[in-house]
C-alpha positions as CSV (number, residue, x, y, z in Angstrom):
1,M,-18.2,-32.1,40.5
2,T,-18.7,-29.7,37.6
3,P,-21.8,-29.9,35.4
4,E,-19.6,-31.0,32.5
5,F,-18.2,-33.9,34.5
6,E,-21.6,-34.9,35.8
7,E,-23.0,-35.0,32.3
8,K,-20.2,-37.2,31.2
9,L,-20.9,-39.5,34.1
10,A,-24.6,-39.5,33.3
11,R,-23.9,-40.6,29.7
12,V,-21.9,-43.6,30.8
13,Q,-24.5,-44.6,33.4
14,L,-27.3,-44.4,30.9
15,S,-25.3,-46.4,28.4
16,L,-24.8,-49.1,31.0
17,L,-28.6,-49.3,31.4
18,E,-29.1,-49.5,27.7
19,R,-26.5,-52.3,27.2
20,G,-28.1,-54.2,30.1
21,T,-31.4,-54.2,28.3
22,Q,-29.7,-55.3,25.0
23,I,-27.9,-58.1,26.8
24,Q,-31.2,-59.4,28.3
25,H,-32.8,-59.3,24.9
26,L,-29.9,-61.2,23.2
27,H,-29.9,-63.8,26.0
28,K,-33.6,-64.5,25.3
29,Q,-33.0,-64.8,21.6
30,L,-30.0,-67.1,22.1
31,D,-31.9,-69.4,24.6
32,E,-34.8,-69.7,22.1
33,A,-32.4,-70.5,19.2
34,I,-30.6,-73.2,21.3
35,Q,-33.9,-74.8,22.2
36,E,-34.8,-74.9,18.5
37,T,-31.4,-76.4,17.6
38,V,-31.9,-79.1,20.2
39,R,-35.4,-79.9,19.0
40,S,-34.1,-80.2,15.4
41,K,-31.3,-82.5,16.5
42,A,-33.8,-84.7,18.2
43,K,-35.4,-85.4,14.8
44,L,-32.1,-86.6,13.4
45,V,-30.6,-90.0,13.5
46,S,-27.9,-89.0,15.9
47,Q,-24.3,-89.5,14.7
48,E,-23.0,-89.2,18.3
49,S,-22.8,-92.0,20.8
50,R,-24.3,-92.1,24.3
51,A,-20.8,-92.5,25.7
52,E,-19.6,-89.3,24.0
53,A,-22.6,-87.3,25.2
54,A,-22.4,-88.7,28.7
55,S,-18.7,-87.9,28.9
56,S,-19.2,-84.3,27.7
57,L,-22.0,-83.9,30.2
58,A,-19.8,-85.1,33.1
59,E,-17.1,-82.6,32.0
60,A,-19.5,-79.8,32.0
61,E,-20.9,-80.8,35.4
62,V,-17.4,-80.8,37.0
63,A,-16.6,-77.4,35.4
64,L,-19.8,-76.0,36.8
65,K,-19.2,-77.3,40.3
66,T,-15.6,-76.0,40.2
67,L,-16.9,-72.6,39.3
68,K,-19.4,-72.6,42.2
69,S,-16.6,-73.6,44.6
70,L,-14.9,-70.3,43.9
71,G,-17.4,-68.6,46.2
72,K,-18.1,-64.9,45.4
73,N,-21.8,-65.7,45.1
74,V,-21.1,-67.1,41.6
75,D,-24.2,-69.3,41.9
76,K,-26.3,-66.2,42.3
77,R,-25.3,-64.7,39.0
78,P,-27.6,-64.9,36.0
79,E,-24.8,-66.4,33.8
80,Y,-24.5,-69.3,36.3
81,A,-28.2,-69.8,36.3
82,R,-28.3,-69.9,32.5
83,A,-25.5,-72.5,32.5
84,A,-27.4,-74.6,35.1
85,M,-30.5,-74.4,32.9
86,M,-28.5,-75.7,29.9
87,M,-27.1,-78.5,32.1
88,K,-30.7,-79.6,32.9
89,L,-31.6,-79.4,29.2
90,S,-28.6,-81.5,28.3
91,T,-29.4,-84.1,30.9
92,D,-33.0,-84.4,29.7
93,E,-31.9,-84.8,26.1
94,L,-29.4,-87.5,27.1
95,T,-32.2,-89.4,28.8
96,K,-34.3,-89.1,25.6
97,E,-31.4,-90.5,23.7
98,N,-31.0,-87.3,21.7
99,Y,-27.2,-87.5,21.9
100,G,-26.6,-84.8,19.3
101,G,-28.9,-82.4,21.2
102,S,-27.3,-83.2,24.5
103,L,-23.8,-82.6,23.1
104,F,-24.8,-79.3,21.7
105,A,-26.3,-78.2,25.0
106,T,-23.3,-79.2,27.0
107,N,-21.0,-77.3,24.6
108,Q,-23.2,-74.3,25.3
109,V,-22.7,-74.9,29.1
110,K,-18.9,-75.0,28.6
111,A,-18.9,-71.8,26.6
112,Q,-21.0,-70.1,29.3
113,I,-18.6,-71.2,32.0
114,R,-15.6,-69.9,30.0
115,D,-17.4,-66.5,29.6
116,L,-18.2,-66.4,33.3
117,Q,-14.6,-67.2,34.3
118,D,-13.4,-64.4,32.0
119,M,-15.9,-62.0,33.6
120,L,-14.7,-63.0,37.1
121,E,-11.1,-62.4,36.2
122,S,-11.9,-59.0,34.7
123,E,-13.6,-58.0,38.0
124,Q,-10.4,-58.6,40.1
125,P,-9.3,-55.4,41.8
126,D,-6.8,-53.4,39.8
127,K,-4.0,-51.4,41.4
128,S,-4.7,-48.7,38.8
129,D,-8.0,-48.0,40.6
130,A,-6.0,-46.1,43.2
131,A,-6.3,-42.3,43.0
132,P,-3.4,-40.8,40.9
133,A,-0.9,-39.0,43.1
134,G,-0.6,-35.2,42.9
135,K,-4.2,-34.5,41.8
136,P,-6.9,-32.8,43.8
137,A,-9.0,-35.4,45.8
138,A,-12.3,-34.5,44.3
139,A,-11.0,-34.7,40.7
140,S,-9.3,-38.1,41.5
141,E,-12.5,-39.5,43.0
142,F,-14.5,-38.5,39.9
143,E,-11.9,-39.9,37.5
144,V,-11.8,-43.2,39.3
145,R,-15.5,-43.5,39.4
146,L,-15.8,-42.6,35.7
147,A,-13.0,-45.0,34.8
148,K,-14.8,-47.9,36.6
149,L,-18.1,-47.2,34.9
150,Q,-16.3,-46.9,31.5
151,A,-14.7,-50.3,32.1
152,M,-18.1,-51.8,32.9
153,L,-19.5,-50.3,29.7
154,D,-16.6,-51.8,27.7
155,E,-17.3,-55.1,29.3
156,K,-21.0,-55.0,28.4
157,D,-20.1,-53.9,24.9
158,T,-18.0,-57.0,24.6
159,Q,-20.9,-59.1,26.0
160,V,-23.2,-57.7,23.3
161,Q,-20.7,-58.6,20.6
162,N,-20.1,-62.1,22.0
163,L,-23.9,-62.8,22.4
164,S,-24.6,-61.5,18.9
165,K,-21.9,-63.8,17.5
166,K,-23.2,-66.8,19.5
167,L,-26.7,-66.1,18.3
168,A,-25.6,-66.1,14.7
169,E,-23.6,-69.3,15.2
170,T,-26.6,-71.0,16.9
171,I,-29.0,-70.0,14.1
172,Q,-26.5,-71.4,11.6
173,E,-26.4,-74.7,13.5
174,T,-30.2,-74.8,13.6
175,I,-30.3,-74.4,9.8
176,R,-27.6,-77.1,9.3
177,S,-29.7,-79.5,11.4
178,K,-32.9,-78.7,9.6
179,A,-31.1,-79.2,6.2
180,R,-30.3,-82.7,7.3
181,L,-33.9,-83.5,8.0
182,R,-36.3,-84.7,5.4
183,S,-38.4,-81.6,5.4
184,Q,-42.0,-81.8,6.5
185,E,-42.8,-78.5,4.9
186,N,-43.3,-77.8,1.2
187,K,-42.0,-75.2,-1.1
188,A,-45.3,-73.3,-1.2
189,D,-45.4,-72.9,2.6
190,A,-41.8,-71.7,2.7
191,A,-42.3,-69.3,-0.3
192,S,-45.5,-67.9,1.3
193,S,-43.7,-67.3,4.6
194,L,-40.8,-65.6,2.9
195,A,-43.2,-63.2,1.1
196,E,-45.0,-62.4,4.4
197,A,-41.6,-61.7,6.1
198,E,-40.6,-59.4,3.2
199,V,-43.8,-57.4,3.5
200,A,-43.4,-57.2,7.3
201,L,-39.8,-56.0,6.9
202,K,-40.8,-53.3,4.5
203,T,-43.2,-51.8,7.0
204,L,-40.3,-51.0,9.3
205,Q,-38.9,-48.6,6.7
206,D,-42.0,-46.3,7.3
207,A,-42.1,-46.8,11.0
208,P,-41.7,-43.8,13.3
209,A,-38.5,-42.8,15.3
210,G,-36.1,-44.5,12.9
211,A,-36.9,-48.1,13.6
212,E,-35.1,-49.0,10.4
213,K,-31.8,-47.9,12.1
214,R,-32.2,-50.4,14.9
215,P,-29.7,-53.3,15.0
216,E,-32.7,-55.7,14.8
217,F,-33.5,-54.3,11.4
218,A,-30.0,-55.3,10.1
219,Q,-30.4,-58.7,11.8
220,A,-33.8,-59.2,10.1
221,N,-32.3,-58.3,6.7
222,A,-29.5,-60.9,7.2
223,L,-32.0,-63.6,8.2
224,M,-34.2,-62.7,5.1
225,A,-31.1,-63.3,2.8
226,M,-30.5,-66.6,4.6
227,G,-34.1,-67.6,4.3
228,T,-34.0,-66.9,0.5
229,D,-30.8,-69.0,0.1
230,E,-32.3,-72.0,2.1
231,L,-35.4,-71.9,-0.1
232,Q,-33.3,-72.1,-3.2
233,K,-31.4,-75.1,-1.6
234,E,-34.8,-76.7,-1.0
235,N,-34.3,-76.6,2.7
236,Y,-37.9,-75.6,3.3
237,S,-37.8,-76.3,7.0
238,G,-34.8,-74.1,7.4
239,S,-36.3,-71.3,5.3
240,L,-39.5,-71.3,7.3
241,Y,-37.5,-71.1,10.6
242,L,-35.6,-68.1,9.3
243,T,-38.6,-66.2,8.0
244,N,-40.4,-66.9,11.2
245,Q,-37.4,-65.3,13.0
246,V,-37.7,-62.3,10.7
247,K,-41.4,-61.9,11.5
248,A,-40.8,-62.2,15.2
249,L,-38.0,-59.5,15.0
250,V,-40.3,-57.2,13.1
251,K,-43.1,-57.7,15.7
252,D,-40.6,-57.1,18.5
253,V,-39.4,-53.8,17.0
254,Q,-42.9,-52.6,16.4
255,E,-43.8,-53.3,20.0
256,K,-40.7,-51.6,21.4
257,T,-41.2,-48.5,19.2
258,Q,-44.8,-48.1,20.3
259,G,-45.0,-44.7,22.1
260,R,-42.1,-43.2,20.2
261,E,-44.5,-41.7,17.7
262,Q,-45.6,-39.5,20.6
263,L,-42.1,-38.2,21.0
264,S,-41.2,-34.8,19.5
265,L,-37.5,-34.7,19.9
266,T,-35.9,-31.5,21.1
267,D,-32.4,-30.2,20.2
268,G,-29.8,-32.4,21.9
269,E,-32.3,-35.2,22.8
270,T,-30.9,-38.7,22.0
271,L,-33.0,-41.8,21.5
272,F,-32.0,-45.0,23.2
273,A,-31.5,-48.0,20.9
274,L,-34.6,-49.5,22.6
275,P,-37.0,-48.5,25.4
276,L,-35.4,-49.2,28.8
277,P,-37.5,-50.7,31.6
278,L,-36.5,-48.8,34.8
279,K,-37.6,-48.0,38.3
280,S,-37.2,-45.0,40.5
281,L,-34.6,-45.2,43.2
282,A,-36.5,-42.8,45.5
283,G,-39.5,-40.6,45.6
284,G,-39.1,-37.7,43.3
285,K,-40.4,-35.3,40.8
286,V,-41.0,-36.0,37.1
287,R,-40.9,-32.7,35.2
288,E,-42.5,-31.4,32.0
289,Q,-39.1,-30.3,30.6
290,P,-35.5,-31.4,31.2
291,A,-34.7,-28.7,33.7
292,A,-34.7,-28.5,37.5
293,D,-37.0,-25.4,37.5
294,A,-39.5,-26.9,35.0
295,A,-43.1,-27.5,36.1
296,V,-43.7,-30.8,37.9
297,A,-45.6,-33.3,35.6
298,W,-46.2,-35.8,38.5
299,S,-44.5,-37.4,41.5
300,V,-43.1,-40.9,41.7
301,E,-42.7,-43.2,44.6
302,R,-39.6,-45.4,45.3
303,G,-39.7,-48.4,43.1
304,A,-42.2,-47.0,40.6
305,P,-41.8,-48.6,37.1
306,L,-40.9,-46.3,34.3
307,T,-40.0,-46.7,30.7
308,A,-37.2,-44.5,29.3
309,Y,-37.0,-43.6,25.6
310,S,-34.4,-40.9,25.3
311,S,-32.1,-38.5,27.3
312,K,-30.8,-35.0,27.1
313,G,-27.9,-34.1,29.3
314,L,-28.6,-35.2,32.8
315,W,-32.3,-35.8,32.2
316,V,-34.1,-38.9,31.0
317,H,-37.4,-38.8,29.0
318,V,-39.7,-41.4,30.6
319,K,-43.3,-42.6,30.5
320,G,-45.2,-43.9,33.6
321,E,-47.6,-46.7,33.9
322,D,-50.5,-44.2,33.5
323,E,-49.1,-43.2,30.0
324,R,-47.9,-39.8,31.4
325,W,-44.7,-38.4,29.9
326,G,-42.0,-36.4,31.6
327,W,-38.3,-35.9,32.5
328,I,-36.5,-37.3,35.5
329,F,-33.0,-36.7,36.8
330,Y,-30.5,-39.5,35.8
331,N,-29.5,-40.4,39.3
332,L,-33.1,-41.1,40.4
333,I,-33.4,-44.2,38.2
334,A,-32.0,-47.7,37.9
335,G,-32.6,-51.0,36.1
336,P,-35.6,-53.0,37.4
């Protein structure tokens, strides 16, 4: 494999690690938003009936069991675990006679099942994976490997887009639910929280390492606009929820950009969208510069936790648990 080809392979592998971290973060945000929506619906006089909620729950349960019967260790996948968690939430809310919340949760289960079915179908072997005829074996092996990794990256990009869309829809549902409540908050509380969120958001503009360019910054701006609109509509509960989301996002960005102020980027060094939690695949050397002949900064053992902040060619800029910085070769690391 030529250096040019290996660098291309490294870029795709590192992008996969980056997307994986983004997906985990979005799943966490989505789960929290769903929980808030269910809590909001519990405060409403439900417009749905027990029969409708129970029927929807039964449908989701059958769909989940059918999915599990497919084998392929489906029940070991995080997507299945998330659907099972939502099933339990729906069952609990039905027991509490929160029929609106139960229906919302089972609809989330059904959506999760559809997504997992699509993922399973996309993972079916493709005849196009066979090595193209008439090409050197080494080149064909590389092309097939790169094509598979690129397909995985495309799939994760789609997951990021879908999760972002679901998160936005869930937040909208939360706000609609809160708008139907007789707000327990007053205008002064909502206006004060909005002002605090605005100040917090402005601090990101002066943050190091281009924090204002992160996707969370755009998301926070969108939530701020929604918070202002809900305040004007006198939906104080909804406005407070949104501004609290803004403040949480700002805090999250600040925590994740800690350490970046210590970075002095070199030519060709590219920052990741957010710090990546990684581990070393084997014992190896972390070097002071992104080069095989550079001085050794320290040695890592197999499984040692690392946090990656950027990359340059085949090298990844990492920080160890002891706050030491250095560069490690891309094929010596993996997700935790």
